[in-house]
C-alpha positions in Angstrom: 0.0 0.0 0.0 1.5 3.3 -1.1 0.8 6.1 1.3 1.8 9.7 0.7 2.1 12.1 3.7 1.6 15.7 2.9 2.4 18.3 5.6 4.8 20.8 7.0 8.6 20.2 7.1 10.3 22.4 9.7 13.1 22.7 12.3 12.7 23.9 15.9 15.4 26.1 17.4 14.8 26.1 21.1 16.7 28.2 23.6 16.7 28.6 27.4 17.1 31.9 29.2 18.0 31.4 32.9 16.2 34.6 34.1 12.7 35.8 33.9 11.3 37.8 31.0 9.1 39.7 33.5 12.1 41.2 35.2 13.3 42.8 31.9 10.1 44.5 31.1 9.5 48.2 32.1 5.8 48.8 32.4 5.7 52.3 30.9 8.1 51.4 28.1 6.2 48.4 26.6 5.4 50.4 23.4 9.1 50.6 22.6 10.6 47.2 23.7 14.2 46.5 22.6 15.6 43.4 24.3 18.2 40.8 23.8 18.5 37.7 26.0 21.8 35.8 26.5 20.7 32.2 26.5 22.4 29.2 28.0 21.8 26.6 25.3 20.4 26.0 21.8 18.6 22.8 20.9 17.9 22.2 17.2 15.3 19.6 16.5 13.8 18.2 13.3 10.1 18.6 13.1 7.1 19.5 11.0 3.9 17.5 10.9 4.5 15.8 7.6 8.1 14.9 8.4 7.3 13.6 11.9 4.6 11.3 10.6 6.7 10.1 7.7 9.6 9.4 10.1 7.5 7.2 12.3 6.2 5.2 9.4 9.8 4.8 8.1 10.7 3.4 11.6 8.0 0.8 11.1 9.3 -0.1 7.7 6.4 1.1 5.5 8.4 3.5 3.3 6.1 6.5 3.2 6.3 9.2 0.5 6.8 12.6 2.0 5.2 15.4 0.1 5.9 19.0 1.2 8.1 22.0 0.5 11.5 22.6 2.1 14.3 25.1 1.6 17.7 24.9 -0.1 19.1 24.0 3.4 17.2 20.7 3.4 20.1 18.3 2.4 21.0 17.2 5.9 17.4 16.8 7.0 16.6 14.9 3.8 19.5 12.5 4.4 18.3 11.9 7.9 14.8 11.0 6.8 16.1 8.8 3.9 18.3 6.9 6.4 15.1 6.2 8.5 13.1 4.8 5.6 11.3 7.9 4.2 11.0 8.5 0.4 11.9 12.3 0.1 12.0 12.5 -3.7 8.7 14.3 -3.9 9.7 17.1 -1.6 9.8 20.4 -3.4 13.0 22.3 -2.8 12.8 26.1 -2.9 15.5 27.9 -4.7 15.2 31.0 -2.6 13.7 30.2 0.8 14.8 28.4 3.9 13.0 25.5 5.4 10.2 26.6 7.8 11.6 27.3 11.2 10.2 27.8 14.7 12.5 29.9 17.0 11.6 30.0 20.7 13.2 31.2 23.9 11.9 29.8 27.3 12.6 31.6 30.6 12.9 30.2 34.1 9.1 30.5 34.6 8.5 28.5 31.4 7.2 31.6 29.6 8.0 31.6 26.0 8.7 34.1 23.2 8.7 32.5 19.8 8.4 33.2 16.1 7.4 30.9 13.2 8.9 31.4 9.8 6.9 29.7 7.1 9.6 30.0 4.5 9.5 27.3 1.8 6.3 25.9 3.2 4.4 28.5 1.2 5.5 26.7 -2.0 3.7 23.4 -1.0 0.7 24.7 -3.0 2.7 24.3 -6.2 3.0 20.5 -5.7 0.7 18.3 -7.9 -0.1 14.9 -6.5 -0.5 13.4 -10.0 3.3 13.9 -10.4 3.9 12.0 -7.2 1.5 9.3 -8.1 3.1 8.8 -11.6 6.5 8.6 -10.0 5.6 5.8 -7.6 3.1 3.9 -9.7 -0.1 5.2 -8.0 -1.2 6.2 -4.5 -3.5 4.2 -2.3 -4.0 6.9 0.4 -2.9 10.5 0.9 -2.7 12.0 4.4 -3.4 15.7 4.1 -1.7 17.1 7.2 -1.2 20.6 8.6 0.7 22.6 5.9 0.3 25.8 3.9 -3.5 26.2 4.0 -3.8 26.7 0.2 -1.8 23.5 -0.3 -4.2 21.6 1.9 -7.2 22.8 -0.1 -5.5 22.0 -3.4 -4.4 18.5 -2.3 -7.9 17.8 -1.1 -9.6 18.9 -4.3 -7.1 16.9 -6.4 -7.6 13.8 -4.4 -11.4 14.1 -4.9 -11.1 14.8 -8.6 -8.7 11.9 -9.2 -10.5 9.5 -6.9 -7.5 9.1 -4.6 -8.6 8.1 -1.0 -7.4 10.7 1.5 -7.2 11.3 5.2 -8.0 14.8 6.6 -5.8 15.9 9.4 -6.1 19.7 10.2 -4.3 19.7 13.5 -2.5 23.1 14.1 -4.1 24.8 11.1 -7.7 24.4 12.4 -7.3 27.6 14.5 -7.0 29.8 11.4 -9.6 28.0 9.2 -13.2 29.0 8.9 -16.1 26.6 8.8 -16.4 26.6 5.0 -12.7 25.7 4.6 -13.1 22.9 7.1 -16.2 21.5 5.3 -14.2 21.4 2.1 -11.3 19.6 3.7 -13.4 16.9 5.4 -15.9 16.2 2.6 -15.4 12.6 1.4 -12.4 11.9 3.5 -11.8 8.2 4.2 -10.4 9.1 7.6 -10.8 12.3 9.7 -8.1 12.7 12.4 -8.4 15.0 15.4 -7.9 15.2 19.1 -10.9 15.6 21.4 -10.6 19.4 21.6 -10.2 19.7 17.8 -13.3 17.5 17.4 -15.4 20.0 19.3 -13.8 22.9 17.4 -14.6 21.2 14.0 -18.2 20.8 15.0 -18.4 24.4 16.4 -16.9 26.0 13.3 -18.8 24.0 10.7 -22.1 24.0 12.6 -22.3 20.2 11.9 -23.1 17.6 14.5 -21.0 14.6 15.3 -23.4 12.4 13.3 -23.5 14.8 10.3 -19.7 14.8 10.2 -19.5 11.1 10.4 -21.9 10.9 7.4 -19.4 12.8 5.4 -16.3 10.7 6.2 -15.6 7.0 6.3 -13.9 6.9 9.7 -13.6 9.4 12.4 -10.4 8.8 14.5 -10.3 10.8 17.7 -7.2 10.7 20.0 -8.1 11.0 23.7 -4.7 11.7 25.3 -3.8 9.2 28.0 -7.1 7.4 27.4 -6.1 6.3 23.9 -8.2 6.6 20.8 -11.8 6.1 19.6 -12.6 5.1 16.0 -16.2 5.7 14.8 -18.0 4.5 11.7 -21.6 4.9 10.6 -23.7 2.0 11.7 -20.9 0.4 13.7 -20.0 0.2 17.3 -17.0 2.5 18.1 -13.6 0.9 18.5 -11.8 2.1 21.6 -8.1 1.4 22.3 -6.1 2.3 25.4 -2.5 3.3 25.7 0.4 1.2 27.0 1.8 2.2 30.4 4.4 5.0 30.2 7.8 4.4 31.6 8.2 8.2 31.9 6.6 11.4 30.6 9.4 13.5 29.0 7.8 15.6 26.2 4.3 15.4 24.7 5.3 17.2 21.5 4.8 15.0 18.4 2.7 12.4 20.2 -0.3 12.9 17.8 2.0 12.6 14.8 3.4 9.3 16.1 -0.1 7.9 16.6 -0.9 8.7 13.0 2.4 7.1 11.8 1.5 3.9 13.6 -2.1 3.9 12.5 -1.2 4.5 8.9 1.5 1.8 9.0 -1.1 -0.6 10.3 -3.3 0.3 7.3 -0.4 -0.3 5.0 0.1 -3.8 6.5 -3.5 -4.6 6.1 -4.3 -5.3 9.8 -7.6 -4.4 11.4 -8.5 -0.9 12.5 -8.1 -2.1 16.2 -4.6 -3.4 15.5 -3.6 -0.3 13.6 -4.8 1.9 16.5 -2.8 -0.3 18.9 0.3 0.2 16.9 -0.4 3.9 16.8 -0.8 4.1 20.6 2.4 2.1 21.2 4.5 4.4 19.0 2.9 7.5 20.6 4.0 6.1 24.0 7.6 5.9 22.8 7.5 9.5 21.7 6.1 10.9 24.9 9.0 9.1 26.7 11.5 11.0 24.6 12.5 14.6 24.2 12.0 15.6 20.6 9.7 14.4 17.9 12.2 12.2 16.0 14.7 11.3 18.6 13.2 8.0 19.7 14.5 4.6 18.7 12.3 1.7 17.7 13.9 -1.5 18.9 11.9 -4.4 17.6 12.2 -6.6 20.6 11.5 -3.8 23.1 8.5 -2.6 21.0 7.0 -6.1 20.8 7.5 -6.9 24.5 5.6 -3.8 25.5 3.0 -4.2 22.8 2.4 -7.8 24.0 2.1 -6.8 27.6 -0.6 -4.3 26.8 -2.6 -5.9 24.0 -1.9 -9.6 24.4 -0.3 -12.5 22.5 -2.9 -12.7 19.6 -2.5 -9.0 18.8 1.3 -9.2 19.0 1.4 -12.2 16.7 -0.4 -10.2 14.0 1.8 -7.2 14.3 5.2 -9.0 14.7 5.2 -10.5 11.2 4.9 -7.0 9.7 7.3 -5.1 11.9 10.6 -4.4 10.2 
């Protein structure tokens, strides 16, 4: 099963200031702020929704096709993804812009000052999925993840016009979308991904009820944080899957992306929706135990031992034969 993952490709530049921002602000001079903070460390992490999901799928051996736009500085990041099983040949490389970048400084009170540079991400709207499909011999599913909003709309319309099954996954971009845009992006989706808060926001912005949205999509997949995930289908009982026990909670960033990576890999293997959700929850647990979205290691024996402990021998036997 050939799965293309569209979405943002970015790097995070995270710095720590040992003092407090509040101590540097003068109340009657806030209209003319000019500050520079001497930071203790710089942590550069690979990220972006599309790249995170593709990385997880690559770790599971399903060779996803990453579709997005990056800058002329993408060579090192591209090599990293390729080493971890991701097909990056359909990434558009900008000739003039840097890869999207989040730059953030956190103070001793955990307050943050950050900026997001979209950079090359804005060129994702110029990517045609037909070109991607022709290169790889067709696409069985396209995940349309958070990206340049115009690119998300164009990818969705192209999937519908070419009868390519797609999964709608608005995540971070839902905040800036209006109800009409959300309706366009979910109409006819084979899968609709969201967390519980985003689920309510989708219903609020579109004016559609849970049942009405379910009528427009094949499967509604809602992540529930520590409670796991719920999968709904019209006329079927919901499927609910819990999470494995965490060994520690290090960093929640990228957990949703990891779930999607595991779930999509399960679909690529052809296992049941319940099994796919279990793989997603197991991978998400590895990410929450690791600082960074692509810093975890998937060791087959360790993964399967924990998977078996949580979901049982029968489930493990089905997954083990697929896990690279």
